[in-house]
C-alpha positions as CSV (number, residue, x, y, z in Angstrom):
1,M,7.9,20.9,-0.2
2,T,6.4,22.1,3.0
3,Q,4.4,19.0,3.8
4,I,4.4,15.2,3.3
5,K,1.3,13.2,2.4
6,K,0.1,11.0,5.3
7,T,-2.2,8.2,4.2
8,V,-4.3,7.3,7.2
9,L,-6.2,4.0,7.7
10,F,-8.9,5.0,10.2
11,T,-12.2,3.8,11.7
12,D,-15.1,5.9,10.4
13,T,-18.2,6.8,12.4
14,D,-20.0,3.7,11.0
15,G,-17.2,1.5,12.5
16,R,-15.7,0.6,9.1
17,A,-12.1,1.1,8.1
18,R,-11.4,3.7,5.4
19,F,-8.4,5.6,4.0
20,R,-8.0,9.4,3.9
21,E,-5.2,11.7,3.1
22,D,-3.8,14.1,5.6
23,A,-0.6,16.2,5.6
24,V,2.4,16.3,7.9
25,L,3.7,19.8,8.0
26,L,7.4,20.4,7.7
27,T,7.8,23.4,10.0
28,E,11.3,22.8,11.4
29,G,14.9,22.4,10.1
30,Q,16.6,24.4,7.3
31,P,15.4,25.1,3.8
32,Q,17.7,22.3,2.5
33,A,16.4,19.8,5.0
34,L,12.9,20.5,6.3
35,L,11.6,18.4,9.3
36,S,8.3,17.7,10.9
37,P,8.0,18.5,14.6
38,L,9.5,15.8,16.8
39,A,6.8,13.3,17.8
40,P,7.0,10.8,20.7
41,S,6.9,7.1,20.1
42,S,6.4,4.1,22.4
43,G,8.4,1.6,20.5
44,W,8.9,-0.2,17.1
45,Q,8.8,-3.7,15.6
46,L,10.1,-5.2,12.4
47,R,7.9,-7.8,10.7
48,W,8.9,-10.3,8.0
49,S,6.1,-11.9,6.1
50,P,6.7,-14.7,3.6
51,V,5.4,-14.9,0.0
52,G,1.8,-15.9,0.3
53,F,1.0,-14.3,3.7
54,R,-2.5,-12.9,4.2
55,S,-4.2,-12.0,7.4
56,D,-7.8,-12.3,8.4
57,F,-9.8,-9.1,9.0
58,H,-8.5,-7.4,12.1
59,C,-8.3,-3.9,13.7
60,T,-5.1,-2.1,14.6
61,G,-4.4,-2.7,18.3
62,A,-2.8,0.7,18.8
63,P,-2.2,3.5,16.3
64,Q,1.1,3.1,14.5
65,W,3.1,4.1,11.4
66,V,3.7,1.3,8.9
67,F,6.8,1.7,6.7
68,I,7.4,-0.8,3.9
69,L,11.0,-1.7,3.7
70,Q,10.9,-4.6,1.2
71,G,8.2,-6.2,-0.9
72,Q,4.7,-5.0,-1.3
73,M,1.8,-4.8,1.2
74,E,-1.8,-4.8,0.2
75,I,-4.4,-3.5,2.6
76,G,-8.0,-4.5,1.9
77,L,-11.2,-3.0,3.4
78,Q,-14.7,-4.3,4.0
79,D,-16.0,-2.4,1.0
80,G,-13.8,-4.5,-1.3
81,S,-11.3,-1.8,-2.1
82,S,-7.6,-2.1,-1.4
83,R,-4.4,-0.2,-1.7
84,V,-0.8,-1.5,-2.3
85,F,2.2,0.0,-0.6
86,G,5.8,-0.6,-1.8
87,P,9.3,-0.1,-0.6
88,G,9.8,3.5,0.7
89,Q,6.0,4.0,1.1
90,H,4.2,4.3,4.4
91,F,0.8,4.8,6.0
92,Y,-0.6,5.5,9.5
93,S,-2.7,2.7,10.8
94,A,-5.4,3.8,13.2
95,D,-8.4,1.7,12.5
96,V,-8.9,0.7,16.1
97,L,-12.0,-1.0,17.4
98,P,-14.7,1.6,18.3
99,P,-15.2,2.0,22.1
100,D,-17.7,-0.5,23.5
101,A,-17.8,-2.5,20.3
102,S,-17.3,-6.3,19.9
103,F,-15.2,-7.1,16.9
104,D,-17.3,-8.2,14.0
105,P,-15.2,-9.4,11.0
106,Q,-18.1,-8.5,8.7
107,V,-17.9,-4.8,9.7
108,H,-14.6,-3.9,11.4
109,G,-11.0,-3.7,10.4
110,H,-8.9,-4.5,7.4
111,W,-6.8,-7.4,6.1
112,S,-3.2,-7.3,4.9
113,R,-1.2,-9.4,2.6
114,Q,2.2,-9.8,1.0
115,Q,2.0,-9.1,-2.7
116,G,4.4,-9.9,-5.5
117,P,7.5,-12.1,-5.7
118,D,9.4,-10.8,-2.7
119,P,8.8,-11.4,1.0
120,L,7.4,-8.4,2.9
121,M,9.5,-6.5,5.5
122,T,7.7,-3.8,7.4
123,L,8.6,-1.5,10.3
124,F,5.9,-0.6,12.8
125,L,6.4,2.6,14.8
126,R,3.9,3.0,17.6
127,D,2.7,6.4,18.9
């Protein structure tokens, strides 16, 4: 494997959140342990969400990686579609509010919720 799939939650040109697939190239390390280039980060947070948690529509405040450590996280978009991420999965959340826009919960952002029988534990790693 010379790359890892990077699922990106982003703000499209119409202001709506969407998913796309990008690649993280593994260009460093050794053949038995390939690495991506080292990237800077500004900090991390852990979040625990109880069974039944669901947020309102919101935008990501600052681009960040989201790693699912326990439970399942569903991300829903304005178009009615959603994706579920489980333990060991991740995505890059970058659906920030467009410049000069006022947040409109009918247009912007995504919602997230805990899904399944287990509480949700996530790790947020900021750029």
